[in-house]
DRENVEX-213714 format. One record per residue: x, y, z of N, C-alpha, C in turn; residue in three letters. Coordinates in steps of 0.001 Angstrom, whole numbers, padded with zeros to 6 digits, always signed. Each point is the difference from the previous one (the first is absolute). Layout:
N
XYZXYZXYZALA
...
END
This chain:
224
+039716+004480+047607-001056+001028-000763-001078-000656-000281MET
-001411+001215-000027-001090-000714-001031-000222+000682-001281SER
-000722-000716-000205-000638-000040-001453-000002+001727-000581VAL
-001071+000194+000970-000107+001210+000084+000654+001549-000156SER
+001119-001220+000745+000856+001396-000029+001331-000189-000875SER
-000138-001133-001171+000620-000087-001605-000776+000950-000619LEU
-001177+000397+000295-001082-000127-001084+000800+001397-000993LYS
+000502+001026+000554+000475+001167-000368+000654-000274-000799THR
+001417-001172+000321+001063+000074-000997+000092-000767-000811SER
-000710-001213+000211-000439-000880-000872-000874+000848-001494VAL
-000888+000901+000447-000755+001263-000978+000612+000126-001025ASN
+001773+000174+000031+000397+000968-000794+000616-001055-001082SER
-000099-001318-000394-000835-000547-000613-001180+000163-000288SER
+000349+000172-001598-001564+000566-000266-000720-001133-001122ARG
+000811-000715-000331-000591-001494-000418+000594-001506+000291TYR
-000069-000911+000288+000799-001023+000864-000902-001454-000898ILE
+001130-000236-000641-000545-001312-000645+000330-001495+000588ALA
-000835-000724+000333+000669-001169+000934-000123-001064-001076ILE
+001311-000745-000046-000116-000837-001002+000681-001798+000552GLU
-000223-000873-000601+000360-001594+000393-001391-000955-000600GLY
+000475-001264-000074-000620-001021-000436-001457-000787+000266PRO
-000827-000330-000468-000915-000240-000014+000105-000613+001433ILE
-001278+000602+001296-000299-001036+001047+001162+001154+001153GLY
+000495+000711-000574+001215+000237+001805-000387+001179+000728VAL
-000992+000730-000544-000691+000891+000990-000370+001618-000658GLY
+000254+000383-001212-000197+000822-000575-000974+001309+000337LYS
-001131-000486-000754-001653+000147-000047-000295+001039+001615THR
+000434-001665+000984-000729+000446+001117+001074+001160+000465ALA
+001401-000514+000419+000674+001614+000283-000410+001460-000858LEU
+000118-000273-000994-000836+001524-000844-000627+000313+001019ALA
-001262-001112+000072-001587+000371+000860+000742+000953+001009LYS
+000923-000467+000913-000400+000560+001013+001375+000304-000152ARG
+001194+000586-000579+000158+001348+000374-000404+001258-000600LEU
-001091-000464-000818-000624+001023-001123-000993+000649+001709ALA
-000769-001018+000697-000380+000454+000905+000467+000873+000964GLU
+001283-000506+000462+001082+000820+000830-000306+001698-000286SER
+000416-000310-001357+000237+001154-000641-000937+000966-000721LEU
-001233-000511+000291-001086+000617-000800+000843+000385-001392SER
+000115-000925-000424+000369-000065-001694-001107-000675-001028ALA
+000577+000455-001124-001197-000464-001167+000533-001557-000286ASP
-000725-000637-000009+000599-001665-000757-000259-000121-001495LEU
+001378-000215-000049+000110-000709-001516-000054-001411-000346VAL
-000706-000562-000274-000379-001802+000345+000303-000791-001815LEU
+000839-000853+000272-000364-000987-001552-001457-000544+000128GLU
-000178-000016-001014-001676-000323-000411+000124-001766+000077GLU
+000586-000174+000959+000134-001869-000304-001841-000746-000122VAL
-000478+000371+001040-001755-000437-000004-000262-000176-001428ASP
+000277+001449-000769-001108+000182-001110+000943-000654-001085GLU
+000668-000575+000030+000814-000468-000992-000640-001412-000551ASN
-000565-000418-000855-001611-000981-000558+000884-001141-000526PRO
+001663+000330+000109+001040-001221-000675+000807-000894+000928PHE
+000015+001219+001173+001305-000502+000776-000531-001257+000639LEU
-001177-000799+000627-000142-001399+000369+000480-000917-001216GLU
-000595+000253-000900+000317-000959-001284+001407-000021-000580ARG
+000494+001301+000774+001774-000388-000538+000331-000834+000970PHE
-000277+000046+001390+000480-000383+001044-000096-001575-000095TYR
-001147-000393-000557-000800-001439-000292+000630-000489-001143ARG
+000291+001014-001066+000202-001022-001192+001243+000295-000432ASP
+000745+001535+000527+000893+000596-000621+000490+000266-001353GLY
+000606-000560-001028-000232+000684-001162-000803+000557-000756ARG
-001154-000630-000369-000936+000561-000707-001123+001468+000758SER
+000305-000159+000745-000122+001640+000878+000540+001512+000321ALA
+001516-000926-000322+001045+001061+000263+000049+001277-000727ALA
-000525-000082-001423+000046+001472-000575-000846+001103+000679LEU
-001390-001208+000037-001790+001612+000386+000789+000069+001339PRO
+000669-000594+001040+000133+000701+001270+001149+000800-000060ALA
+001110-000418-000325+000940+001203-000624-000683+001251-000225GLN
-000578+000043-001192-000228+001188-000613-001359+000463+000895MET
-000516-000688+001159-001039+001219+000659+000298+000444+001149PHE
+001409-000646+000447+000923+000588+000848+000475+001214-000650PHE
+000729+000277-001083+000730+001207-000595-001105+000883-000863LEU
-001670-000485+000007-000410+001302-000368-000522+000557+001498PHE
-000379-000813+000554-000122+000523+001534+001113+000993+000786ALA
+000649-000761+000034+001233+000950+000311+000207+001100-000458ARG
-000125+000304-001115+000287+001326-000924-001214+000706-000177ALA
-000974+000001+000294-001072+000255+000637-000042+000695+001260ARG
+000681-000080+001094-000081-000509+001230+001498+001576-000228GLN
+001042-000213-000805+001267+000783+000299-000669+001195-000572ILE
-000962+000524-001118-000187+000384-000500-001141+001254+000637GLU
-000816-000627+000291-000384+000520+001393+000573+000620+001245ASP
+001063-000792+000343+001324+000901+001015+000576+000625-000212LEU
+000373+000409-001577+000452+001098-000906-001078+001329-000247ARG
-001112-000124+000024-000823+000874+000015-000816+000677+001469GLN
+000328-000809+001190-000070+000872+001022+001170+000468+000224SER
-000443+000757+001161+000602+000396+000476+001366-000825+001421ASP
+000878-000258-000720+000922-000977+000775+000423+000479+001358LEU
-000061+001180-000225+000503+000540+001461-000842+000276+001162PHE
-001514+000232-000369-000889-000048+000664-000510-001160+001493SER
+000838-001165-000068-000303-000815+000655+000853-001306+000033ASN
+000190-000026+001191+001011-001453-000329-000788-001239-000942VAL
+000687-000862-000697-000561-001252-000526+000900-001177+000352ARG
-000674-000796-000012+000649-001450+000523-000650-000891-001184ILE
+001423-000583-000545-001040-001145-001488+000956-001554+000255SER
-000828-000590+000124+000498-001641+000037+000555-001197-001397ASP
+000431+001519-000848+000821-000720-001087+000863+001069-000329TYR
+001239-000127-000658+000763+000961-001107-000361-000283-001509LEU
-000044+001118-000426-000392-000356-001496+001308-000314-001074PHE
+001040+000658+000672+001262-000914-001314-000345-001089+000396THR
-000158-001059+000781+000216-001542+000209-000907-000233-000721ARG
-000987+000152-000451-000923-000622-001152+000496-001047-000618ASP
+001574+000288-000458+000246-000588-001092+000588-001524+000737ARG
+000186+000300+001678+000668-001063+000030-001242-001254-000147LEU
-000892+000135-000181-001966-000833+000330+000368-000549-001503PHE
+000546+001099-000992+000017-000616-001275+000965-000392-000300ALA
+001137+000162+000323+000856-001181-000633-000150-001393+001332GLU
-000137-000123+000132+000074-001159+001324-001605-000975-000752LEU
-001170+001056-000876-001114-000863-000082-000408+000052-001249ASN
+000673+000508-000986-000276+000116-001266+001098-000718-000857LEU
-000272-000575-001457+000962-000849-000242+000647+001459-001082ASP
+000782-000587-000784+000716+001089-001180-000916+000800-000734SER
-000573-000427-001008-000924+000732-000573-001142+001218+001010GLU
-000456-000516+001194-001266+000759+000293+001188+000698+001041GLU
+001191-000190+000490+000806+001199+000463+000209+001349-000866LEU
+000455-000463-001395-000134+000887-001057-001163+000868+000143LYS
-001110-000334-000345-001515+000412-000074-000173+000971+001172LEU
+000482-000901+001330-000312+001133+001348+000702+000960-000158TYR
+001491-000022-000406+001150+001358-000383-000693+000891-000403ASP
-000949-000672-001476-000382+001294-000903-000815+000593+000538GLN
-001110-000265+000790-001199+000322+000254+000814+001088+001088ILE
+000472-000357+001247+000679+000728+000761+000737+001348-000295ALA
+000926-000565-001375+000344+001308-000234-000666+000940-000481ASP
-001131-000467-000869-001264+001043-000471-000712+000598+000841ASN
+000125-000732+001348-000595+000781+001020+000453+001311+000661LEU
+001120-000289-000093+001565+001002+000306-000316+000249+001446ALA
-000224-000470+000815-000365+000533+001737+001382+000433+000585VAL
-000579+001467+000714+000954+000409+000527-000269+000127+001089ASP
+000405-001523+000789-000417+000083+001092+001056+000713+001219ALA
-000657+000662+001216+001010+001066+001094+000736-000959+000617PRO
+001229+000434+000395+000781-001255+000418-000522-000073+001751VAL
-000252-000963+000281-000141+000215+001820+001111+000908+000821PRO
-000369+000609+001235+001086+000875+000518+000359-001549+000831ASP
-000998-000308+000005+001336-001885+001088-001196-001069-000790LEU
+001194-000760+000150-000883-002312-000625+000452-000523+001223VAL
-001300-000591+000362+000522-001123+001003+000140-001281-000238ILE
+000974-000070-000365-000004-001982-000856-000258-000658+001313TYR
-001340-001290+000546-000223-001026+000585+000971-001556-000487LEU
+001042+000018+000494+000401-001745-000175-000998-000440+000692GLN
+000110-001557-000225-000697-001179+000911+000647-001074-000360ALA
+000158-001211+000383+000665-001692-000145-001441-000313-000977SER
+000290-000850-000425-000866-000509-001631-001255-000849+001835VAL
+000420-000780+000501-000454-000950+001181-000919+001217+000103ASP
+000281+001470+001135-000544+001035+000284-001095+000505-000646ALA
+000402-000063-001859-001506+000497-000580-000941-000937-000176LEU
+000250-001246-000046-001009-001013-000252-001004-000442+000739LEU
+000946+000728+001423-000715-000451+001430-001268+000924+000049GLN
+000372+001545-000353-000508+001293-000117-001423-000332-001305ARG
+000478-000892-001086-001467+000322-000572-000848-001205+000090LEU
+000757-000752+001102-001112-001060+000130-001257+000264+001207MET
+000874+001089+000751-000580+000806+001072-001655+001218-000674ARG
+000573+000538-001009-000723+000547-000614-000658+000074-000889ARG
+000236-001384-000554-001267-000794-000843-000603+000645-000504GLY
+000279+000997-001572-000673+000571-001086-000981-001060-001161SER
-000264+000200-000729-000221-000871-001153+001031-000490-000640ASN
+000912+000730-000118+001448-000344-001292+000918-000331+001171TYR
-000066+000059+001668+001476-000193-000149+000230-001817+000644ASP
-000898-000457+000160-000088-001094+000210+001263-001127-001187ARG
-000586+000724-001216+000877-000380-001036+000975+000583-000234PHE
+001399+000708+001074+001167+000565-001147+000611-001010+001136VAL
+000940-000518-000834+001013-001173+001187+001145+000374-000129ASP
+000992-001027+000417+001117+000489+000598+001047+000398-001787ARG
+000020-000564+000008+000538-000167-001786-000051+001573-000611GLY
-000966-000272+000271-000404+002111-000613+000765+001241+001278TYR
-000337-000311+001672+000711+001042+000393+001284-000112+000222LEU
+000993-001641-000099+000981+000598-000557+000749+000516-000963GLU
-000715+000038-001156-000086+001120-000834-000097+001093-000156LYS
-000803+000633+000836-000851+001024+000206+001238+001090+001237LEU
+000399-000749+000892+000605+000915+000846+001464-000013-000814THR
+000637-001553-000273+001214+000687-000981-000289+001073-000756ASP
-000936+000373-000804+000245+000667-000723-000403+001842+000245ALA
-000701-000259+001756-000275+001385+000557+001674+000162+000713TYR
+000781-001001+000403+001303+000280-000011+000903+000546-000634ALA
-000364-000166-001474+000608+000416-000830-000169+001280-000466ARG
-001089+000164-000136-000555+001331+000266+000211+001158+000251PHE
+000134-000706+001831+000402+001628+000977+001566-000218+000212PHE
+000909-000824-000518+001101+000210-000091+000220+000873-000864HIS
-000370+000390-001253+000403+001067-000667-000611+001487-000031ASP
-001327-000159+001087-000648+001326-000022+000316+001064+000736TYR
+000451+000976-000795+001084+001506+000434-000974+001232-000194ASP
-001498-000198-000362-000597+000531-000218-000317+001195+001576ASP
-000180-000130+001472-000041+000482+000503+000297-000422+001518GLY
-000439+000203+001108+000470-000282+001445-000451-001974-000291PRO
+000209-000657+000630-000429-001130+000214-000213-000835+001391LEU
-000532-000576+000346+000069-000555+001342-000738-001506-000353LEU
+001167-000746+000495+000142-001895-000065-000405-000226+001089ILE
-001291-000961+000276-000589-000376+001238-000235-001498+000049VAL
+000837-000846+000998+000099-001193-000036-001454-000144+001086ASN
-000882-000377-000753-001241-000334+000403-000810-001206+000229ALA
+000878-001022+000216-000277-001396+000333-000494-000247+000972SER
+000508+000870+000712-000230-000355+001452-000709+001013+000512GLN
-000755+001106-000394-000888+000834+000967-001127-000392-000959ILE
-000634+001033+000835-001969+000606-000080+000212+001332+000494ASP
+000031+000988-001061+000063+001114+000293-001506+000613-000205PRO
-000864-000987-000826-001153+000589+000264-000958+000049+001231VAL
+000223-001366+000285-000598-000476+001545+000500+000018+000981ASN
+001178+000003-000202+000938+000420+001008+000340+001084+000821ASN
-000499+000822+000546+000539+001542-000041+001660+000182+000508ASP
+000785-000800+000663+001469+000309+000441+000531-000352-001736ALA
-000354-000606-000628+000340-000278-000877+000157+001390-001304ASP
-001078+000165+000344-000807+001295-000768+000904+001201+000115TYR
+000310+000065+001292+000880+001140+001005+000813-000232-000861GLU
+001051-000851+000537+001472-000320-000690+000234+000482-001282GLN
-001272-000634-000860+000200+000257-001403+000222+001390-000086LEU
-000764+000996+000560-000883+001382-000303+001448+000801+000286PHE
+000856-000822+001274+001068+000837+000377+000959-000023-001209GLN
+000085-001437-000508+001037+000143-001017-000177+001108-001475GLN
-001618-000313-000048-000254+000965-001149+000887+001559+000014ILE
-000512-000054+001143+000750+001634+000513+001017+000361+000101GLU
+001014-000905+000224+001295+000260-000176+000394-000601-002243ARG
-000904-000284-000069+001013-000093-001621-000828+001123-000885THR
+001058+001235-000387+000054+000968-000348+000489+000231-001584THR
+000835-001689-000170+000775+000244-001279+000229-000881-000146GLY
+000405-000467-001297+000794-001150-000125-000007-001463+000204GLY
+000411-000915+000212-000601-001428+000359+000377-000276+001502ARG
-001212-000526+000270+000195-000637+001641-000562-001290+000549HIS
+000409-000895+000487-000550-001237-000132-000488-000206+001705PHE
-000881-000389+000490-000389-000294+000850-000300-001699+001035PHE
+000347-000470+000478-000189-001294+000306-000314+000087+001492ASN
-001684+000358+000248-000080-000234+001124+000523-000731+001331PRO
-000094-001776-000077+000595-000848+000429+001284+000382+000521ALA
+000990+000556-000572+001201+000223+000260+000255+001237+000815ALA
-001048+001284-000507-000080+001259+001262-000765-000513+001521ALA
-000561-000960-000244-000408-000207+001783+001437-000691+000753ALA
+000737-000386-000604+001412-000969+000571+000954+001173+000255PHE
-000417+001538-000804+001258+000844-000500+000142+000853+001638ALA
END
């Protein structure tokens, strides 16, 4: 089945969020999906965060300002989403707003986390629930290799220990996620951005994901 023939059925999901740890490929996949579906993109403002490189380089000293920048940026984007017509077009996002606290818990100390929670509560962001969340999983080795290839200013400072903690935190978060349909994808050995066959295979799985929790292991599917 071609991607074009899937477009109509996937369009029934008006808001799709793609999630996963650093380097897994969520932004690149969001861009390709948006191109296929003529959808609007809602991207995390990573490059705009002036504290991010210092956080990955120095750790603790920039954790709070980096986290607060993302919180305010995401809140602003969600407010823009709510004020626009959510049903006028498909929207593809490379993050899920409710996972913001995952990073706060991982990166902030107890006092900083209290401050974060107070500010987040005062913002009172009423984030729309995605019609579908695609959670991309990958091994730490695969993530490190992709970060090396990507080579952004801060990628070289991301170490194995941090990625291990991050992937564990994501696994716990999505173990309990029940806000809506969830597609969990083993993305360690596929490249849906640059490989058309991988992309179409994933697209077909997205089409089949209409509710509940689904697991997609492309390597296993190839031998089914």
